[in-house]
C-alpha positions as YAML, in Angstrom:
chain: A
units: angstrom
residues:
- id: 1
  name: MET
  ca: [143.39, 123.24, 149.53]
- id: 2
  name: SER
  ca: [146.08, 124.42, 146.78]
- id: 3
  name: LYS
  ca: [147.49, 121.59, 144.82]
- id: 4
  name: THR
  ca: [151.34, 122.27, 144.59]
- id: 5
  name: SER
  ca: [153.77, 121.12, 142.12]
- id: 6
  name: THR
  ca: [157.37, 121.50, 140.73]
- id: 7
  name: MET
  ca: [157.80, 123.69, 137.68]
- id: 8
  name: SER
  ca: [160.05, 121.29, 135.26]
- id: 9
  name: SER
  ca: [162.94, 123.03, 132.90]
- id: 10
  name: LYS
  ca: [160.66, 121.69, 129.76]
- id: 11
  name: ALA
  ca: [158.01, 123.83, 131.13]
- id: 12
  name: ALA
  ca: [159.40, 126.62, 131.99]
- id: 13
  name: ALA
  ca: [161.45, 126.75, 128.37]
- id: 14
  name: ARG
  ca: [157.99, 126.20, 126.54]
- id: 15
  name: ILE
  ca: [156.72, 129.66, 128.39]
- id: 16
  name: GLN
  ca: [159.92, 131.50, 128.09]
- id: 17
  name: SER
  ca: [159.82, 130.75, 124.13]
- id: 18
  name: ALA
  ca: [156.25, 131.82, 123.69]
- id: 19
  name: GLY
  ca: [156.60, 134.84, 125.60]
- id: 20
  name: ALA
  ca: [159.72, 135.86, 123.56]
- id: 21
  name: THR
  ca: [157.87, 135.10, 120.34]
- id: 22
  name: LYS
  ca: [155.41, 138.11, 121.35]
- id: 23
  name: ALA
  ca: [158.16, 140.06, 122.61]
- id: 24
  name: GLY
  ca: [160.35, 140.41, 119.40]
- id: 25
  name: GLY
  ca: [163.13, 137.70, 120.83]
- id: 26
  name: LYS
  ca: [163.38, 139.21, 124.56]
- id: 27
  name: THR
  ca: [162.43, 138.19, 127.68]
- id: 28
  name: ALA
  ca: [162.34, 141.10, 130.51]
- id: 29
  name: LYS
  ca: [163.54, 140.33, 133.90]
- id: 30
  name: ALA
  ca: [160.37, 140.64, 135.95]
- id: 31
  name: SER
  ca: [158.32, 138.55, 133.28]
- id: 32
  name: PHE
  ca: [156.38, 135.36, 134.09]
- id: 33
  name: ALA
  ca: [158.58, 133.58, 132.03]
- id: 34
  name: ALA
  ca: [161.45, 134.55, 134.12]
- id: 35
  name: ARG
  ca: [160.24, 133.59, 137.15]
- id: 36
  name: ALA
  ca: [159.19, 130.34, 135.43]
- id: 37
  name: GLN
  ca: [162.84, 129.48, 134.65]
- id: 38
  name: SER
  ca: [163.79, 130.58, 138.07]
- id: 39
  name: ALA
  ca: [161.36, 128.17, 139.71]
- id: 40
  name: ALA
  ca: [162.82, 125.40, 137.31]
- id: 41
  name: ALA
  ca: [166.17, 125.97, 137.91]
- id: 42
  name: LYS
  ca: [165.79, 125.71, 141.84]
- id: 43
  name: SER
  ca: [163.24, 122.77, 141.24]
- id: 44
  name: SER
  ca: [166.25, 121.23, 139.73]
- id: 45
  name: SER
  ca: [168.98, 121.72, 142.42]
- id: 46
  name: ARG
  ca: [166.37, 120.67, 145.17]
- id: 47
  name: SER
  ca: [166.30, 117.20, 143.54]
- id: 48
  name: ARG
  ca: [169.91, 116.84, 143.06]
- id: 49
  name: ALA
  ca: [170.38, 117.92, 146.71]
- id: 50
  name: LYS
  ca: [168.42, 114.97, 147.75]
...
């Protein structure tokens, strides 16, 4: 069984910050950081809709 959890905006921000630090301040469109940010936004909108 796999454990599922939601991506928080704080966690996504940490991921994006770490990636941008390594890439000279830029985040690529299809990077893991971009996908994490998208997942956090979706998670946030779902929790507000309840």
